[in-house]
C-alpha positions in Angstrom: -3.3 10.0 18.8 -3.2 11.9 15.4 -0.5 9.3 14.1 -2.9 6.4 15.1 -5.9 7.7 13.2 -3.9 8.4 10.3 -2.1 4.7 10.2 -5.4 3.2 10.3 -6.6 5.4 7.5 -3.5 4.5 5.3 -4.0 0.6 6.1 -7.7 0.2 5.7 -7.3 2.3 2.4 -4.2 -0.1 1.2 -6.2 -3.0 2.1 -9.3 -1.8 0.1 -7.4 -1.3 -2.9 -5.7 -4.6 -2.9 -8.9 -6.2 -2.3 -10.6 -4.4 -5.4 -7.6 -5.3 -7.5 -8.1 -8.8 -6.7 -11.9 -8.6 -6.9 -11.6 -7.2 -10.6 -9.7 -10.1 -11.6 -12.8 -12.2 -11.7 -14.0 -9.9 -14.5 -10.9 -10.3 -16.5 -11.1 -14.2 -17.0 -11.4 -15.2 -20.3 -10.8 -17.8 -22.8 -7.1 -17.3 -22.6 -7.0 -18.2 -19.1 -8.7 -21.3 -19.8 -6.0 -21.9 -23.0 -3.1 -21.1 -20.4 -4.2 -23.6 -17.7 -4.8 -26.0 -20.5 -1.3 -25.4 -22.0 0.8 -25.8 -18.8 -1.5 -29.0 -17.9 -0.2 -30.4 -21.3 3.2 -29.2 -21.1 6.0 -31.6 -21.6 8.7 -29.2 -20.2 8.5 -26.7 -17.6 7.0 -23.4 -16.6 9.3 -20.7 -16.7 8.4 -17.5 -14.9 10.1 -14.2 -15.8 9.8 -10.6 -14.6 11.9 -7.4 -13.6 11.8 -5.5 -10.4 9.0 -6.2 -8.0 7.2 -8.4 -10.7 10.4 -10.7 -10.4 9.9 -11.0 -6.6 5.9 -12.4 -7.4 7.5 -14.6 -10.3 9.8 -16.3 -7.5 6.5 -16.9 -5.4 4.6 -18.2 -8.1 7.0 -20.6 -9.2 7.3 -21.8 -5.6 3.5 -22.2 -5.5 3.8 -24.2 -8.6 6.4 -26.6 -7.5 4.6 -27.2 -4.3 1.6 -28.3 -6.3 2.9 -30.4 -8.9 3.8 -28.2 -11.7 7.7 -27.9 -12.2 8.6 -24.6 -12.4 11.6 -22.5 -12.8 12.1 -18.6 -11.9 14.4 -16.8 -14.5 15.0 -12.9 -14.1 14.7 -10.9 -17.1 17.6 -9.1 -16.8 20.0 -12.0 -16.1 18.2 -13.7 -19.1 19.8 -11.4 -21.7 23.1 -12.1 -20.1 23.3 -15.9 -20.3 20.5 -17.1 -17.9 18.3 -17.6 -21.2 19.8 -21.2 -21.4 17.6 -22.2 -18.8 14.7 -22.0 -21.3 14.1 -25.7 -22.9 12.5 -26.8 -26.0 9.1 -27.7 -24.4 9.0 -25.1 -21.6 6.3 -22.6 -21.6 7.1 -19.0 -20.4 5.3 -16.9 -18.4 6.4 -12.7 -18.3 5.1 -10.6 -15.5 5.1 -6.9 -16.0 2.7 -4.1 -15.2 3.7 -1.6 -18.1 5.1 -4.6 -20.4 7.3 -1.8 -21.8 10.5 -2.1 -19.7 13.9 -2.1 -21.7 14.7 -5.7 -20.5 11.0 -7.0 -21.5 11.8 -5.7 -24.9 15.1 -7.2 -25.4 13.9 -10.8 -23.7 10.7 -11.1 -25.7 12.0 -11.5 -29.3 14.6 -13.9 -27.8 12.1 -16.2 -26.2 9.8 -16.1 -29.6 12.9 -16.9 -31.8 13.0 -20.0 -29.7 9.4 -21.0 -30.6 8.3 -21.3 -26.9 5.0 -20.3 -26.3 4.7 -17.0 -24.1 2.0 -16.2 -21.7 1.9 -12.5 -20.4 0.5 -11.4 -17.1 0.3 -7.8 -17.6 -1.5 -4.4 -16.9 -1.1 -2.6 -20.0 -3.0 -4.2 -22.7 -1.6 -2.1 -25.4 2.1 -2.8 -24.5 4.9 -4.3 -26.3 4.5 -7.5 -24.1 0.9 -7.9 -24.7 1.3 -7.7 -28.4 4.1 -10.2 -28.6 2.6 -12.8 -26.2 0.4 -15.6 -27.7 -1.8 -15.5 -24.5 -2.3 -12.4 -22.6 -3.9 -12.7 -19.0 -5.2 -9.0 -17.9 -4.1 -8.1 -14.6 -4.9 -4.2 -14.7 -5.3 -2.0 -11.7 -6.9 1.5 -11.2 -4.3 2.6 -8.9 -1.3 1.5 -6.7 -2.3 1.3 -2.8 0.8 3.7 -2.6 -0.1 7.5 -2.1 1.9 8.6 -5.0 0.4 5.9 -7.3 4.2 4.7 -8.2 5.2 1.8 -5.7 4.1 -1.6 -7.0 1.4 -2.5 -4.4 -2.0 -3.2 -6.0 -0.2 -4.4 -9.3 1.9 -7.1 -7.5 -1.2 -8.3 -5.5 -3.0 -8.9 -8.4 -0.2 -10.8 -10.4 0.3 -13.0 -7.3 -3.5 -13.7 -7.1 -3.7 -14.6 -11.1 -0.7 -16.9 -10.4 -2.5 -18.7 -7.8 -5.4 -18.8 -9.3 -3.7 -20.8 -12.1 -2.1 -23.0 -9.7 -5.0 -24.2 -8.2 -6.6 -24.8 -11.5 -3.7 -26.9 -12.3 -3.9 -28.6 -9.0 -7.5 -29.7 -9.6 -6.8 -31.1 -13.0 -3.9 -33.1 -11.6 -6.0 -34.7 -8.8 -2.9 -33.4 -6.7 -3.9 -35.2 -3.4 -2.8 -34.5 0.3 -0.7 -37.6 -0.5 1.0 -35.7 -3.0 1.5 -32.7 -1.3 3.0 -34.3 1.7 5.6 -36.0 -1.0 6.8 -32.3 -1.5 6.6 -30.7 1.4 8.2 -33.4 3.9 9.5 -30.8 6.3 7.7 -28.6 9.1 4.6 -29.2 11.0 2.5 -29.4 7.7 4.6 -32.0 6.0 4.7 -34.1 9.2 0.9 -34.1 9.6 0.5 -35.7 6.3 3.1 -38.5 6.5 4.4 -39.1 10.2 3.2 -42.2 11.5 3.2 -44.1 14.7 5.7 -46.3 13.3 8.2 -43.3 13.0 7.9 -42.4 16.7 7.4 -45.7 19.0 10.5 -47.2 18.7 12.5 -44.4 20.1 10.8 -44.8 23.5 11.2 -47.5 26.0 8.7 -50.2 26.1 7.2 -50.4 29.7 5.3 -53.4 30.7 4.0 -55.3 33.4 2.3 -58.7 34.0 -1.0 -59.2 35.5 0.3 -60.3 38.7 3.2 -58.0 39.2 3.0 -56.0 42.6 2.6 -52.2 43.1 6.3 -51.8 43.4 7.4 -53.5 39.9 4.7 -51.4 38.7 5.6 -47.9 40.1 9.5 -48.9 38.9 8.4 -49.8 35.4 6.6 -46.5 34.9 9.5 -44.5 36.8 12.0 -45.9 34.8 10.8 -45.9 31.3 9.6 -42.1 31.8 6.4 -42.1 29.7 4.0 -42.1 32.4 2.3 -45.5 32.1 3.0 -49.2 31.4 1.1 -51.8 29.9 -0.2 -54.7 31.1 0.3 -58.1 29.4 -1.1 -61.6 30.4 1.2 -64.7 30.2 1.0 -64.9 26.4 2.4 -61.3 26.3 -1.3 -60.1 25.1 -2.2 -56.6 25.8 -5.0 -56.9 28.6 -4.8 -53.3 30.3 -2.8 -50.2 30.9 -1.8 -48.2 34.1 -1.1 -44.6 34.2 0.8 -42.8 37.0 -2.7 -41.3 37.8 -3.9 -44.7 38.2 -1.5 -45.3 41.0 -2.1 -42.1 42.8 -5.9 -43.1 42.7 -5.0 -46.2 44.3 -2.6 -44.9 47.0 -5.6 -42.7 48.0 -8.1 -45.7 48.3 -6.0 -48.6 49.5 -3.0 -47.1 51.1 -3.2 -49.8 53.9 -3.4 -52.8 51.4 -1.0 -51.6 48.9 1.4 -54.9 49.2 -1.4 -57.0 48.3 -2.4 -55.2 45.2 -1.5 -56.4 41.6 -1.4 -54.7 38.0 -4.8 -56.6 37.1 -6.5 -54.8 40.2 -5.8 -51.4 39.1 -5.6 -51.3 35.1 -7.8 -49.8 32.9 -8.7 -53.0 30.7 -9.6 -51.3 27.6 -6.9 -48.8 26.6 -6.7 -46.8 23.5 -4.5 -48.4 21.0 -3.4 -47.3 17.6 -1.4 -49.4 15.0 2.3 -48.4 13.6 0.8 -47.3 10.2 -1.6 -45.0 12.0 -1.0 -41.1 11.2 0.7 -38.9 14.2 -1.9 -36.2 13.7 -4.8 -38.8 13.9 -3.2 -40.3 17.3 -2.8 -36.5 18.4 -6.6 -35.7 17.8 -7.2 -39.2 19.5 -5.3 -38.2 22.5 -7.0 -34.6 22.7 -10.4 -36.2 22.2 -10.0 -38.6 25.2 -8.0 -36.5 27.3 -5.0 -38.8 27.6 -1.3 -38.4 27.1 0.0 -42.1 26.2 -1.4 -44.4 23.8 -0.6 -48.2 23.4 0.6 -49.3 19.8 -0.1 -52.6 18.9 0.2 -55.0 15.6 -2.4 -57.9 15.6 -2.8 -57.8 19.3 0.9 -57.7 20.0 2.2 -55.2 22.2 5.1 -52.9 20.5 5.3 -49.8 22.5 3.8 -46.3 23.3 3.6 -43.0 21.9 3.7 -40.0 24.3 1.9 -36.5 23.7 5.3 -35.2 24.4 6.7 -37.0 21.2 3.9 -35.4 19.2 4.7 -32.0 20.6 8.4 -32.7 19.8 7.6 -33.4 16.3 5.5 -30.2 15.7 2.4 -32.1 15.3 0.6 -30.1 17.8 
């Protein structure tokens, strides 16, 4: 019980200190922040983000966020930079350097080399009187009152502040670029998030069977079609192959309950749903899922200019990770 209480105390203190560190950043926003966003927005090259230690890990994350929201970026480890990786930096690149102290030996070696190439240098730094802060063209203050570490040593609040500041820059750039959900889909093609933005009906239904019966087809034919095509339903077409209805396995069960004695005389037109839900091939798969969910159905018919093309089943969407 004592351990439980202690754990909760430490967790709450950690989160409170890191929340305070992020909140404090709002008061640090100044003209340099605006200039940095505008500088990167107008940059003809890339953004090179560098750091040492835990700041290097944060720099990697900022690069990932920049790249995923339309700002081409590359991570460069500060230690590796002075051993050959400095060649990453090209003429029109902007360099962002992350450091809490701004006085590490690697930073002191790296910064003059960057300045020698005439690349503009942005510092995200806690110590405003540091070597890095004094050498940078633009300084973004990321100071924290204390680390969440009980010994005030392990980078916690400071790295959280760096990460939040990087996110703030990325979101400002996203807005300036008018980065849309379609743009987002282009750089996030994998996973459920990307699929929700780009996967369409035409990417799914061709892999399925195409169950269909005619208006006058008997129950035996209907059951055989539904069973063999494994979609739990079949479309009903008229003599011109135009969609006129849909029959699900649920329709079959309900029909048998009511008309067991007259099964042989029943045809497709007697039991079909006359106005089935339909979608076009270009409809987003995520919209199809929402339509299915809203109408409590598991299959939907795909048509194009009235022509029956096939079906999409709820299981197709689950398999694709849409749900």
